[in-house]
All heavy atoms as a GROMACS GRO file, in nm:
protein
  603
    1MET      N    1   2.461  -1.280  -0.843
    1MET     CA    2   2.425  -1.367  -0.739
    1MET      C    3   2.313  -1.312  -0.663
    1MET      O    4   2.321  -1.200  -0.608
    1MET     CB    5   2.552  -1.401  -0.654
    1MET     CG    6   2.515  -1.487  -0.529
    1MET     SD    7   2.652  -1.510  -0.406
    1MET     CE    8   2.772  -1.584  -0.514
    2ALA      N    9   2.203  -1.387  -0.653
    2ALA     CA   10   2.090  -1.336  -0.578
    2ALA      C   11   2.093  -1.387  -0.431
    2ALA      O   12   2.147  -1.496  -0.410
    2ALA     CB   13   1.968  -1.400  -0.649
    3THR      N   14   2.055  -1.293  -0.354
    3THR     CA   15   2.048  -1.326  -0.206
    3THR      C   16   1.920  -1.364  -0.161
    3THR      O   17   1.818  -1.309  -0.214
    3THR     CB   18   2.115  -1.205  -0.116
    3THR    OG1   19   2.020  -1.096  -0.139
    3THR    CG2   20   2.248  -1.167  -0.161
    4THR      N   21   1.904  -1.458  -0.070
    4THR     CA   22   1.771  -1.494  -0.022
    4THR      C   23   1.757  -1.428   0.111
    4THR      O   24   1.844  -1.420   0.195
    4THR     CB   25   1.763  -1.643   0.000
    4THR    OG1   26   1.868  -1.697   0.077
    4THR    CG2   27   1.771  -1.720  -0.146
    5GLN      N   28   1.643  -1.391   0.148
    5GLN     CA   29   1.614  -1.326   0.273
    5GLN      C   30   1.508  -1.418   0.352
    5GLN      O   31   1.408  -1.460   0.294
    5GLN     CB   32   1.540  -1.196   0.251
    5GLN     CG   33   1.525  -1.114   0.371
    5GLN     CD   34   1.474  -0.976   0.340
    5GLN    OE1   35   1.412  -0.946   0.246
    5GLN    NE2   36   1.479  -0.891   0.453
    6ASN      N   37   1.540  -1.445   0.468
    6ASN     CA   38   1.447  -1.517   0.565
    6ASN      C   39   1.336  -1.424   0.609
    6ASN      O   40   1.366  -1.328   0.675
    6ASN     CB   41   1.515  -1.585   0.674
    6ASN     CG   42   1.614  -1.682   0.628
    6ASN    OD1   43   1.597  -1.745   0.518
    6ASN    ND2   44   1.724  -1.705   0.716
    7LEU      N   45   1.216  -1.474   0.572
    7LEU     CA   46   1.100  -1.386   0.618
    7LEU      C   47   1.050  -1.444   0.756
    7LEU      O   48   1.037  -1.572   0.757
    7LEU     CB   49   0.995  -1.381   0.516
    7LEU     CG   50   1.035  -1.304   0.384
    7LEU    CD1   51   0.911  -1.312   0.285
    7LEU    CD2   52   1.063  -1.170   0.417
    8THR      N   53   1.006  -1.368   0.842
    8THR     CA   54   0.952  -1.416   0.971
    8THR      C   55   0.807  -1.407   0.956
    8THR      O   56   0.749  -1.295   0.925
    8THR     CB   57   1.011  -1.329   1.086
    8THR    OG1   58   1.148  -1.348   1.081
    8THR    CG2   59   0.949  -1.389   1.216
    9GLU      N   60   0.722  -1.505   0.997
    9GLU     CA   61   0.588  -1.499   1.001
    9GLU      C   62   0.536  -1.414   1.120
    9GLU      O   63   0.591  -1.424   1.220
    9GLU     CB   64   0.530  -1.647   1.004
    9GLU     CG   65   0.379  -1.638   0.996
    9GLU     CD   66   0.319  -1.773   0.991
    9GLU    OE1   67   0.393  -1.881   0.955
    9GLU    OE2   68   0.208  -1.800   1.053
   10LEU      N   69   0.450  -1.318   1.090
   10LEU     CA   70   0.412  -1.225   1.187
   10LEU      C   71   0.296  -1.304   1.265
   10LEU      O   72   0.213  -1.376   1.224
   10LEU     CB   73   0.334  -1.112   1.130
   10LEU     CG   74   0.424  -1.022   1.053
   10LEU    CD1   75   0.344  -0.899   0.981
   10LEU    CD2   76   0.534  -0.958   1.138
   11PRO      N   77   0.308  -1.299   1.407
   11PRO     CA   78   0.211  -1.366   1.503
   11PRO      C   79   0.077  -1.282   1.491
   11PRO      O   80   0.074  -1.158   1.471
   11PRO     CB   81   0.277  -1.352   1.634
   11PRO     CG   82   0.364  -1.233   1.624
   11PRO     CD   83   0.412  -1.229   1.482
   12THR      N   84  -0.029  -1.349   1.518
   12THR     CA   85  -0.154  -1.288   1.528
   12THR      C   86  -0.175  -1.226   1.675
   12THR      O   87  -0.127  -1.285   1.770
   12THR     CB   88  -0.261  -1.397   1.507
   12THR    OG1   89  -0.238  -1.517   1.563
   12THR    CG2   90  -0.306  -1.405   1.353
   13ILE      N   91  -0.229  -1.106   1.673
   13ILE     CA   92  -0.251  -1.044   1.794
   13ILE      C   93  -0.397  -1.042   1.817
   13ILE      O   94  -0.481  -1.001   1.740
   13ILE     CB   95  -0.202  -0.890   1.785
   13ILE    CG1   96  -0.038  -0.895   1.764
   13ILE    CG2   97  -0.234  -0.819   1.903
   13ILE    CD1   98   0.004  -0.764   1.735
   14GLN      N   99  -0.431  -1.091   1.955
   14GLN     CA  100  -0.564  -1.084   1.993
   14GLN      C  101  -0.596  -0.948   2.041
   14GLN      O  102  -0.563  -0.897   2.146
   14GLN     CB  103  -0.591  -1.181   2.111
   14GLN     CG  104  -0.715  -1.186   2.170
   14GLN     CD  105  -0.824  -1.230   2.078
   14GLN    OE1  106  -0.796  -1.316   1.992
   14GLN    NE2  107  -0.947  -1.185   2.093
   15TYR      N  108  -0.677  -0.867   1.948
   15TYR     CA  109  -0.702  -0.727   1.989
   15TYR      C  110  -0.845  -0.700   2.030
   15TYR      O  111  -0.886  -0.596   2.085
   15TYR     CB  112  -0.664  -0.640   1.866
   15TYR     CG  113  -0.753  -0.666   1.734
   15TYR    CD1  114  -0.884  -0.605   1.716
   15TYR    CD2  115  -0.702  -0.761   1.649
   15TYR    CE1  116  -0.944  -0.638   1.604
   15TYR    CE2  117  -0.777  -0.780   1.530
   15TYR     CZ  118  -0.901  -0.727   1.514
   15TYR     OH  119  -0.975  -0.754   1.411
   16THR      N  120  -0.936  -0.800   2.019
   16THR     CA  121  -1.072  -0.781   2.050
   16THR      C  122  -1.074  -0.807   2.215
   16THR      O  123  -1.006  -0.893   2.261
   16THR     CB  124  -1.173  -0.884   1.999
   16THR    OG1  125  -1.121  -1.013   2.021
   16THR    CG2  126  -1.174  -0.860   1.844
   17GLY      N  127  -1.146  -0.706   2.272
   17GLY     CA  128  -1.158  -0.712   2.420
   17GLY      C  129  -1.036  -0.660   2.485
   17GLY      O  130  -1.029  -0.683   2.617
   18MET      N  131  -0.963  -0.596   2.424
   18MET     CA  132  -0.823  -0.554   2.484
   18MET      C  133  -0.826  -0.400   2.472
   18MET      O  134  -0.884  -0.337   2.379
   18MET     CB  135  -0.707  -0.601   2.410
   18MET     CG  136  -0.691  -0.754   2.420
   18MET     SD  137  -0.548  -0.818   2.351
   18MET     CE  138  -0.420  -0.763   2.459
   19ASP      N  139  -0.760  -0.328   2.576
   19ASP     CA  140  -0.749  -0.180   2.560
   19ASP      C  141  -0.601  -0.149   2.510
   19ASP      O  142  -0.523  -0.242   2.480
   19ASP     CB  143  -0.771  -0.121   2.714
   19ASP     CG  144  -0.673  -0.159   2.798
   19ASP    OD1  145  -0.612  -0.282   2.775
   19ASP    OD2  146  -0.665  -0.108   2.912
   20TYR      N  147  -0.574  -0.020   2.504
   20TYR     CA  148  -0.461   0.029   2.446
   20TYR      C  149  -0.318  -0.027   2.522
   20TYR      O  150  -0.237  -0.077   2.448
   20TYR     CB  151  -0.458   0.179   2.450
   20TYR     CG  152  -0.338   0.264   2.410
   20TYR    CD1  153  -0.316   0.271   2.274
   20TYR    CD2  154  -0.249   0.298   2.502
   20TYR    CE1  155  -0.195   0.342   2.239
   20TYR    CE2  156  -0.143   0.363   2.471
   20TYR     CZ  157  -0.103   0.392   2.321
   20TYR     OH  158   0.010   0.449   2.283
   21GLN      N  159  -0.328  -0.024   2.648
   21GLN     CA  160  -0.210  -0.053   2.718
   21GLN      C  161  -0.186  -0.212   2.714
   21GLN      O  162  -0.062  -0.257   2.700
   21GLN     CB  163  -0.215  -0.021   2.879
   21GLN     CG  164  -0.093  -0.027   2.948
   21GLN     CD  165   0.010   0.061   2.878
   21GLN    OE1  166  -0.007   0.175   2.839
   21GLN    NE2  167   0.134   0.022   2.875
   22SER      N  168  -0.299  -0.289   2.712
   22SER     CA  169  -0.270  -0.438   2.697
   22SER      C  170  -0.214  -0.473   2.558
   22SER      O  171  -0.151  -0.581   2.550
   22SER     CB  172  -0.392  -0.520   2.731
   22SER     OG  173  -0.506  -0.479   2.646
   23VAL      N  174  -0.257  -0.409   2.462
   23VAL     CA  175  -0.214  -0.428   2.331
   23VAL      C  176  -0.053  -0.408   2.319
   23VAL      O  177   0.016  -0.468   2.266
   23VAL     CB  178  -0.294  -0.358   2.222
   23VAL    CG1  179  -0.221  -0.371   2.077
   23VAL    CG2  180  -0.415  -0.407   2.207
   24ILE      N  181  -0.018  -0.289   2.378
   24ILE     CA  182   0.115  -0.242   2.387
   24ILE      C  183   0.210  -0.360   2.452
   24ILE      O  184   0.315  -0.399   2.406
   24ILE     CB  185   0.133  -0.110   2.448
   24ILE    CG1  186   0.098   0.002   2.345
   24ILE    CG2  187   0.293  -0.086   2.482
   24ILE    CD1  188   0.113   0.151   2.406
   25SER      N  189   0.166  -0.410   2.570
   25SER     CA  190   0.226  -0.507   2.651
   25SER      C  191   0.240  -0.635   2.570
   25SER      O  192   0.341  -0.699   2.570
   25SER     CB  193   0.168  -0.528   2.776
   25SER     OG  194   0.034  -0.567   2.768
   26GLN      N  195   0.136  -0.679   2.498
   26GLN     CA  196   0.134  -0.798   2.419
   26GLN      C  197   0.241  -0.792   2.305
   26GLN      O  198   0.303  -0.879   2.273
   26GLN     CB  199   0.005  -0.826   2.364
   26GLN     CG  200  -0.007  -0.961   2.291
   26GLN     CD  201  -0.150  -1.006   2.254
   26GLN    OE1  202  -0.240  -0.930   2.262
   26GLN    NE2  203  -0.156  -1.119   2.207
   27ILE      N  204   0.245  -0.664   2.240
   27ILE     CA  205   0.346  -0.660   2.119
   27ILE      C  206   0.485  -0.654   2.169
   27ILE      O  207   0.566  -0.714   2.116
   27ILE     CB  208   0.307  -0.521   2.049
   27ILE    CG1  209   0.175  -0.536   1.965
   27ILE    CG2  210   0.422  -0.490   1.946
   27ILE    CD1  211   0.131  -0.400   1.906
   28GLN      N  212   0.504  -0.576   2.296
   28GLN     CA  213   0.628  -0.597   2.356
   28GLN      C  214   0.675  -0.725   2.391
   28GLN      O  215   0.788  -0.761   2.384
   28GLN     CB  216   0.644  -0.493   2.466
   28GLN     CG  217   0.646  -0.349   2.434
   28GLN     CD  218   0.632  -0.252   2.549
   28GLN    OE1  219   0.617  -0.298   2.668
   28GLN    NE2  220   0.655  -0.121   2.523
   29GLU      N  221   0.585  -0.806   2.433
   29GLU     CA  222   0.620  -0.946   2.478
   29GLU      C  223   0.646  -1.037   2.352
   29GLU      O  224   0.736  -1.106   2.359
   29GLU     CB  225   0.486  -1.002   2.537
   29GLU     CG  226   0.516  -1.144   2.590
   29GLU     CD  227   0.390  -1.213   2.664
   29GLU    OE1  228   0.321  -1.127   2.737
   29GLU    OE2  229   0.355  -1.327   2.627
   30ILE      N  230   0.582  -1.001   2.243
   30ILE     CA  231   0.604  -1.078   2.120
   30ILE      C  232   0.742  -1.032   2.074
   30ILE      O  233   0.818  -1.119   2.027
   30ILE     CB  234   0.494  -1.051   2.014
   30ILE    CG1  235   0.372  -1.117   2.045
   30ILE    CG2  236   0.543  -1.093   1.870
   30ILE    CD1  237   0.251  -1.068   1.973
   31ILE      N  238   0.780  -0.908   2.068
   31ILE     CA  239   0.911  -0.879   2.037
   31ILE      C  240   1.025  -0.930   2.119
   31ILE      O  241   1.125  -0.968   2.066
   31ILE     CB  242   0.919  -0.714   2.024
   31ILE    CG1  243   0.835  -0.668   1.901
   31ILE    CG2  244   1.067  -0.665   2.003
   31ILE    CD1  245   0.814  -0.510   1.920
   32SER      N  246   1.004  -0.924   2.240
   32SER     CA  247   1.096  -0.981   2.339
   32SER      C  248   1.124  -1.130   2.329
   32SER      O  249   1.234  -1.178   2.353
   32SER     CB  250   1.054  -0.952   2.489
   32SER     OG  251   1.058  -0.809   2.502
   33SER      N  252   1.017  -1.198   2.287
   33SER     CA  253   1.033  -1.338   2.290
   33SER      C  254   1.090  -1.394   2.142
   33SER      O  255   1.130  -1.517   2.140
   33SER     CB  256   0.901  -1.418   2.306
   33SER     OG  257   0.809  -1.384   2.214
   34ASN      N  258   1.084  -1.309   2.043
   34ASN     CA  259   1.144  -1.346   1.917
   34ASN      C  260   1.282  -1.306   1.907
   34ASN      O  261   1.324  -1.202   1.925
   34ASN     CB  262   1.053  -1.281   1.811
   34ASN     CG  263   1.083  -1.333   1.663
   34ASN    OD1  264   1.205  -1.362   1.636
   34ASN    ND2  265   0.993  -1.329   1.589
   35THR      N  266   1.368  -1.408   1.880
   35THR     CA  267   1.512  -1.391   1.887
   35THR      C  268   1.558  -1.298   1.761
   35THR      O  269   1.650  -1.223   1.763
   35THR     CB  270   1.593  -1.519   1.857
   35THR    OG1  271   1.553  -1.587   1.767
   35THR    CG2  272   1.569  -1.594   1.994
   36ASN      N  273   1.489  -1.309   1.650
   36ASN     CA  274   1.525  -1.221   1.533
   36ASN      C  275   1.492  -1.075   1.551
   36ASN      O  276   1.563  -0.991   1.498
   36ASN     CB  277   1.444  -1.266   1.402
   36ASN     CG  278   1.487  -1.399   1.356
   36ASN    OD1  279   1.592  -1.453   1.374
   36ASN    ND2  280   1.378  -1.474   1.305
   37TRP      N  281   1.391  -1.037   1.619
   37TRP     CA  282   1.352  -0.908   1.650
   37TRP      C  283   1.427  -0.854   1.774
   37TRP      O  284   1.458  -0.733   1.778
   37TRP     CB  285   1.206  -0.888   1.672
   37TRP     CG  286   1.117  -0.943   1.552
   37TRP    CD1  287   1.163  -0.927   1.420
   37TRP    CD2  288   0.981  -0.980   1.532
   37TRP    NE1  289   1.076  -0.980   1.345
   37TRP    CE2  290   0.965  -0.997   1.399
   37TRP    CE3  291   0.888  -0.992   1.639
   37TRP    CZ2  292   0.843  -1.046   1.359
   37TRP    CZ3  293   0.765  -1.035   1.597
   37TRP    CH2  294   0.738  -1.054   1.464
   38LYS      N  295   1.447  -0.941   1.885
   38LYS     CA  296   1.501  -0.896   2.001
   38LYS      C  297   1.648  -0.833   1.975
   38LYS      O  298   1.677  -0.736   2.045
   38LYS     CB  299   1.498  -1.003   2.105
   38LYS     CG  300   1.553  -0.968   2.237
   38LYS     CD  301   1.543  -1.088   2.328
   38LYS     CE  302   1.595  -1.068   2.462
   38LYS     NZ  303   1.579  -1.176   2.566
   39GLU      N  304   1.720  -0.896   1.902
   39GLU     CA  305   1.868  -0.848   1.888
   39GLU      C  306   1.870  -0.711   1.818
   39GLU      O  307   1.962  -0.645   1.827
   39GLU     CB  308   1.948  -0.948   1.822
   39GLU     CG  309   1.907  -0.998   1.681
   39GLU     CD  310   1.966  -1.105   1.613
   39GLU    OE1  311   2.007  -1.207   1.692
   39GLU    OE2  312   1.994  -1.114   1.503
   40ASN      N  313   1.764  -0.675   1.731
   40ASN     CA  314   1.766  -0.550   1.657
   40ASN      C  315   1.686  -0.449   1.731
   40ASN      O  316   1.679  -0.322   1.689
   40ASN     CB  317   1.707  -0.574   1.517
   40ASN     CG  318   1.794  -0.655   1.436
   40ASN    OD1  319   1.918  -0.665   1.431
   40ASN    ND2  320   1.726  -0.740   1.352
   41TRP      N  321   1.617  -0.484   1.848
   41TRP     CA  322   1.559  -0.386   1.926
   41TRP      C  323   1.623  -0.346   2.049
   41TRP      O  324   1.655  -0.430   2.127
   41TRP     CB  325   1.424  -0.447   1.974
   41TRP     CG  326   1.316  -0.342   2.006
   41TRP    CD1  327   1.305  -0.277   2.124
   41TRP    CD2  328   1.204  -0.303   1.932
   41TRP    NE1  329   1.199  -0.188   2.122
   41TRP    CE2  330   1.130  -0.202   2.004
   41TRP    CE3  331   1.138  -0.337   1.804
   41TRP    CZ2  332   1.008  -0.143   1.969
   41TRP    CZ3  333   1.031  -0.270   1.756
   41TRP    CH2  334   0.954  -0.170   1.841
   42THR      N  335   1.659  -0.220   2.061
   42THR     CA  336   1.737  -0.186   2.187
   42THR      C  337   1.663  -0.179   2.319
   42THR      O  338   1.676  -0.257   2.396
   42THR     CB  339   1.802  -0.043   2.163
   42THR    OG1  340   1.695   0.045   2.123
   42THR    CG2  341   1.894  -0.051   2.038
   43GLN      N  342   1.567  -0.090   2.320
   43GLN     CA  343   1.482  -0.071   2.436
   43GLN      C  344   1.343  -0.028   2.403
   43GLN      O  345   1.337   0.024   2.279
   43GLN     CB  346   1.543   0.019   2.546
   43GLN     CG  347   1.665  -0.036   2.607
   43GLN     CD  348   1.631  -0.156   2.702
   43GLN    OE1  349   1.529  -0.160   2.769
   43GLN    NE2  350   1.739  -0.241   2.703
   44PHE      N  351   1.253  -0.017   2.488
   44PHE     CA  352   1.117   0.040   2.447
   44PHE      C  353   1.101   0.169   2.504
   44PHE      O  354   1.021   0.218   2.578
   44PHE     CB  355   1.012  -0.055   2.508
   44PHE     CG  356   1.001  -0.188   2.447
   44PHE    CD1  357   1.057  -0.301   2.510
   44PHE    CD2  358   0.936  -0.196   2.320
   44PHE    CE1  359   1.049  -0.420   2.443
   44PHE    CE2  360   0.935  -0.327   2.260
   44PHE     CZ  361   0.984  -0.437   2.323
   45TYR      N  362   1.202   0.263   2.460
   45TYR     CA  363   1.201   0.410   2.499
   45TYR      C  364   1.094   0.475   2.428
   45TYR      O  365   1.072   0.444   2.295
   45TYR     CB  366   1.333   0.471   2.471
   45TYR     CG  367   1.447   0.417   2.555
   45TYR    CD1  368   1.564   0.377   2.501
   45TYR    CD2  369   1.428   0.409   2.699
   45TYR    CE1  370   1.659   0.324   2.569
   45TYR    CE2  371   1.540   0.351   2.773
   45TYR     CZ  372   1.657   0.322   2.708
   45TYR     OH  373   1.754   0.266   2.782
   46SER      N  374   1.029   0.569   2.486
   46SER     CA  375   0.921   0.638   2.415
   46SER      C  376   0.976   0.725   2.304
   46SER      O  377   0.893   0.795   2.214
   46SER     CB  378   0.839   0.731   2.512
   46SER     OG  379   0.928   0.830   2.564
   47SER      N  380   1.102   0.754   2.298
   47SER     CA  381   1.165   0.846   2.180
   47SER      C  382   1.205   0.766   2.070
   47SER      O  383   1.246   0.822   1.972
   47SER     CB  384   1.285   0.922   2.242
   47SER     OG  385   1.394   0.828   2.287
   48GLU      N  386   1.186   0.639   2.063
   48GLU     CA  387   1.233   0.547   1.945
   48GLU      C  388   1.108   0.538   1.848
   48GLU      O  389   0.998   0.540   1.877
   48GLU     CB  390   1.266   0.414   1.992
   48GLU     CG  391   1.404   0.418   2.060
   48GLU     CD  392   1.441   0.263   2.090
   48GLU    OE1  393   1.369   0.185   2.073
   48GLU    OE2  394   1.569   0.245   2.126
   49ALA      N  395   1.156   0.531   1.717
   49ALA     CA  396   1.055   0.515   1.610
   49ALA      C  397   0.986   0.384   1.618
   49ALA      O  398   0.866   0.370   1.592
   49ALA     CB  399   1.137   0.518   1.472
   50GLY      N  400   1.045   0.273   1.666
   50GLY     CA  401   0.982   0.141   1.681
   50GLY      C  402   0.875   0.150   1.782
   50GLY      O  403   0.756   0.098   1.764
   51THR      N  404   0.896   0.226   1.894
   51THR     CA  405   0.796   0.240   1.997
   51THR      C  406   0.679   0.332   1.942
   51THR      O  407   0.566   0.292   1.981
   51THR     CB  408   0.854   0.316   2.124
   51THR    OG1  409   0.967   0.231   2.168
   51THR    CG2  410   0.757   0.314   2.230
   52MET      N  411   0.704   0.414   1.848
   52MET     CA  412   0.587   0.495   1.796
   52MET      C  413   0.505   0.409   1.709
   52MET      O  414   0.388   0.422   1.716
   52MET     CB  415   0.656   0.607   1.714
   52MET     CG  416   0.542   0.690   1.653
   52MET     SD  417   0.604   0.795   1.504
   52MET     CE  418   0.647   0.670   1.398
   53LEU      N  419   0.564   0.314   1.636
   53LEU     CA  420   0.491   0.221   1.569
   53LEU      C  421   0.409   0.118   1.638
   53LEU      O  422   0.300   0.082   1.609
   53LEU     CB  423   0.588   0.141   1.466
   53LEU     CG  424   0.658   0.223   1.356
   53LEU    CD1  425   0.746   0.149   1.275
   53LEU    CD2  426   0.545   0.292   1.258
   54VAL      N  427   0.474   0.083   1.748
   54VAL     CA  428   0.394  -0.009   1.847
   54VAL      C  429   0.264   0.074   1.913
   54VAL      O  430   0.159   0.012   1.913
   54VAL     CB  431   0.492  -0.062   1.966
   54VAL    CG1  432   0.403  -0.119   2.066
   54VAL    CG2  433   0.597  -0.161   1.903
   55GLN      N  434   0.282   0.200   1.940
   55GLN     CA  435   0.182   0.273   1.995
   55GLN      C  436   0.074   0.298   1.893
   55GLN      O  437  -0.034   0.300   1.920
   55GLN     CB  438   0.233   0.404   2.050
   55GLN     CG  439   0.322   0.387   2.169
   55GLN     CD  440   0.397   0.520   2.218
   55GLN    OE1  441   0.399   0.621   2.137
   55GLN    NE2  442   0.447   0.520   2.342
   56LEU      N  443   0.120   0.322   1.755
   56LEU     CA  444   0.025   0.346   1.653
   56LEU      C  445  -0.060   0.219   1.629
   56LEU      O  446  -0.176   0.225   1.619
   56LEU     CB  447   0.099   0.378   1.529
   56LEU     CG  448   0.007   0.401   1.403
   56LEU    CD1  449  -0.079   0.533   1.426
   56LEU    CD2  450   0.094   0.435   1.283
   57MET      N  451   0.003   0.096   1.632
   57MET     CA  452  -0.055  -0.022   1.623
   57MET      C  453  -0.169  -0.051   1.735
   57MET      O  454  -0.272  -0.090   1.711
   57MET     CB  455   0.024  -0.146   1.606
   57MET     CG  456  -0.028  -0.278   1.596
   57MET     SD  457  -0.145  -0.285   1.443
   57MET     CE  458  -0.045  -0.394   1.357
   58ALA      N  459  -0.122  -0.019   1.856
   58ALA     CA  460  -0.214  -0.029   1.970
   58ALA      C  461  -0.333   0.075   1.959
   58ALA      O  462  -0.445   0.033   1.991
   58ALA     CB  463  -0.143  -0.011   2.098
   59TRP      N  464  -0.295   0.188   1.908
   59TRP     CA  465  -0.417   0.283   1.892
   59TRP      C  466  -0.511   0.233   1.788
   59TRP      O  467  -0.641   0.249   1.823
   59TRP     CB  468  -0.361   0.423   1.856
   59TRP     CG  469  -0.456   0.524   1.841
   59TRP    CD1  470  -0.519   0.588   1.937
   59TRP    CD2  471  -0.518   0.575   1.726
   59TRP    NE1  472  -0.608   0.689   1.887
   59TRP    CE2  473  -0.606   0.679   1.743
   59TRP    CE3  474  -0.482   0.543   1.574
   59TRP    CZ2  475  -0.675   0.740   1.652
   59TRP    CZ3  476  -0.559   0.613   1.497
   59TRP    CH2  477  -0.651   0.712   1.519
   60ILE      N  478  -0.463   0.183   1.675
   60ILE     CA  479  -0.556   0.132   1.573
   60ILE      C  480  -0.632   0.013   1.618
   60ILE      O  481  -0.737   0.005   1.612
   60ILE     CB  482  -0.473   0.087   1.448
   60ILE    CG1  483  -0.417   0.213   1.384
   60ILE    CG2  484  -0.561   0.014   1.352
   60ILE    CD1  485  -0.317   0.182   1.272
   61CYS      N  486  -0.574  -0.069   1.700
   61CYS     CA  487  -0.641  -0.194   1.759
   61CYS      C  488  -0.745  -0.152   1.858
   61CYS      O  489  -0.852  -0.210   1.859
   61CYS     CB  490  -0.544  -0.289   1.820
   61CYS     SG  491  -0.442  -0.386   1.699
   62ASP      N  492  -0.716  -0.052   1.935
   62ASP     CA  493  -0.809  -0.005   2.042
   62ASP      C  494  -0.932   0.064   1.969
   62ASP      O  495  -1.037   0.026   2.010
   62ASP     CB  496  -0.737   0.102   2.123
   62ASP     CG  497  -0.823   0.137   2.236
   62ASP    OD1  498  -0.897   0.052   2.290
   62ASP    OD2  499  -0.818   0.260   2.287
   63ASN      N  500  -0.912   0.144   1.869
   63ASN     CA  501  -1.016   0.204   1.783
   63ASN      C  502  -1.101   0.099   1.715
   63ASN      O  503  -1.223   0.116   1.727
   63ASN     CB  504  -0.973   0.316   1.699
   63ASN     CG  505  -0.934   0.430   1.774
   63ASN    OD1  506  -1.005   0.478   1.863
   63ASN    ND2  507  -0.830   0.497   1.745
   64LEU      N  508  -1.036  -0.006   1.658
   64LEU     CA  509  -1.118  -0.095   1.591
   64LEU      C  510  -1.194  -0.188   1.698
   64LEU      O  511  -1.326  -0.224   1.661
   64LEU     CB  512  -1.018  -0.205   1.525
   64LEU     CG  513  -0.959  -0.155   1.384
   64LEU    CD1  514  -0.860  -0.249   1.336
   64LEU    CD2  515  -1.070  -0.134   1.284
   65ASN      N  516  -1.151  -0.201   1.810
   65ASN     CA  517  -1.211  -0.282   1.916
   65ASN      C  518  -1.350  -0.196   1.949
   65ASN      O  519  -1.446  -0.258   1.971
   65ASN     CB  520  -1.122  -0.310   2.030
   65ASN     CG  521  -1.196  -0.389   2.136
   65ASN    OD1  522  -1.273  -0.466   2.101
   65ASN    ND2  523  -1.138  -0.375   2.249
   66ILE      N  524  -1.329  -0.069   1.968
   66ILE     CA  525  -1.435   0.020   2.013
   66ILE      C  526  -1.553   0.010   1.896
   66ILE      O  527  -1.665  -0.009   1.922
   66ILE     CB  528  -1.396   0.162   2.045
   66ILE    CG1  529  -1.299   0.158   2.169
   66ILE    CG2  530  -1.512   0.256   2.052
   66ILE    CD1  531  -1.240   0.294   2.179
   67ARG      N  532  -1.506   0.028   1.776
   67ARG     CA  533  -1.600   0.013   1.677
   67ARG      C  534  -1.668  -0.127   1.655
   67ARG      O  535  -1.781  -0.126   1.635
   67ARG     CB  536  -1.539   0.054   1.544
   67ARG     CG  537  -1.492   0.208   1.542
   67ARG     CD  538  -1.443   0.237   1.404
   67ARG     NE  539  -1.374   0.371   1.426
   67ARG     CZ  540  -1.430   0.478   1.361
   67ARG    NH1  541  -1.545   0.480   1.317
   67ARG    NH2  542  -1.375   0.598   1.387
   68MET      N  543  -1.604  -0.224   1.670
   68MET     CA  544  -1.654  -0.358   1.666
   68MET      C  545  -1.760  -0.387   1.783
   68MET      O  546  -1.861  -0.438   1.756
   68MET     CB  547  -1.538  -0.467   1.678
   68MET     CG  548  -1.451  -0.482   1.552
   68MET     SD  549  -1.315  -0.568   1.552
   68MET     CE  550  -1.368  -0.724   1.614
   69ASP      N  551  -1.722  -0.335   1.904
   69ASP     CA  552  -1.812  -0.355   2.006
   69ASP      C  553  -1.936  -0.278   1.988
   69ASP      O  554  -2.047  -0.324   2.017
   69ASP     CB  555  -1.747  -0.304   2.142
   69ASP     CG  556  -1.649  -0.412   2.199
   69ASP    OD1  557  -1.644  -0.520   2.140
   69ASP    OD2  558  -1.561  -0.370   2.276
   70LEU      N  559  -1.924  -0.156   1.932
   70LEU     CA  560  -2.048  -0.068   1.901
   70LEU      C  561  -2.139  -0.149   1.790
   70LEU      O  562  -2.258  -0.140   1.807
   70LEU     CB  563  -2.008   0.073   1.855
   70LEU     CG  564  -1.951   0.164   1.952
   70LEU    CD1  565  -1.900   0.286   1.878
   70LEU    CD2  566  -2.056   0.194   2.048
   71ILE      N  567  -2.073  -0.197   1.689
   71ILE     CA  568  -2.150  -0.266   1.592
   71ILE      C  569  -2.214  -0.393   1.637
   71ILE      O  570  -2.338  -0.424   1.620
   71ILE     CB  571  -2.060  -0.298   1.458
   71ILE    CG1  572  -2.025  -0.167   1.393
   71ILE    CG2  573  -2.133  -0.389   1.366
   71ILE    CD1  574  -1.925  -0.168   1.274
   72TYR      N  575  -2.143  -0.453   1.719
   72TYR     CA  576  -2.195  -0.584   1.782
   72TYR      C  577  -2.303  -0.562   1.874
   72TYR      O  578  -2.402  -0.644   1.878
   72TYR     CB  579  -2.077  -0.659   1.849
   72TYR     CG  580  -2.122  -0.788   1.908
   72TYR    CD1  581  -2.145  -0.909   1.829
   72TYR    CD2  582  -2.146  -0.811   2.049
   72TYR    CE1  583  -2.185  -1.019   1.883
   72TYR    CE2  584  -2.181  -0.918   2.101
   72TYR     CZ  585  -2.202  -1.033   2.018
   72TYR     OH  586  -2.249  -1.149   2.073
   73ASN      N  587  -2.303  -0.455   1.945
   73ASN     CA  588  -2.405  -0.436   2.058
   73ASN      C  589  -2.530  -0.365   1.992
   73ASN      O  590  -2.621  -0.352   2.055
   73ASN     CB  591  -2.355  -0.344   2.159
   73ASN     CG  592  -2.252  -0.415   2.243
   73ASN    OD1  593  -2.260  -0.539   2.263
   73ASN    ND2  594  -2.159  -0.343   2.309
   74GLU      N  595  -2.528  -0.324   1.865
   74GLU     CA  596  -2.637  -0.269   1.809
   74GLU      C  597  -2.744  -0.356   1.767
   74GLU      O  598  -2.745  -0.474   1.750
   74GLU     CB  599  -2.607  -0.185   1.688
   74GLU     CG  600  -2.534  -0.049   1.706
   74GLU     CD  601  -2.507   0.033   1.600
   74GLU    OE1  602  -2.539  -0.019   1.489
   74GLU    OE2  603  -2.459   0.140   1.611
   0.00000   0.00000   0.00000
């Protein structure tokens, strides 16, 4: 018997013109507003692996934003 899995569509994150902290707050807001993710997420403690992934995504978005601004301004 095959099981089906419901996939959740990932929301788009506006990362241009945003800094590290605003990306983190936007990701936390998306997680808090989604019922599928909210029940599996305990808290946004800095010692959790999920928070590390949120911080990593924010760092990547922040660096991409800096590079995009440099290329655009040249």
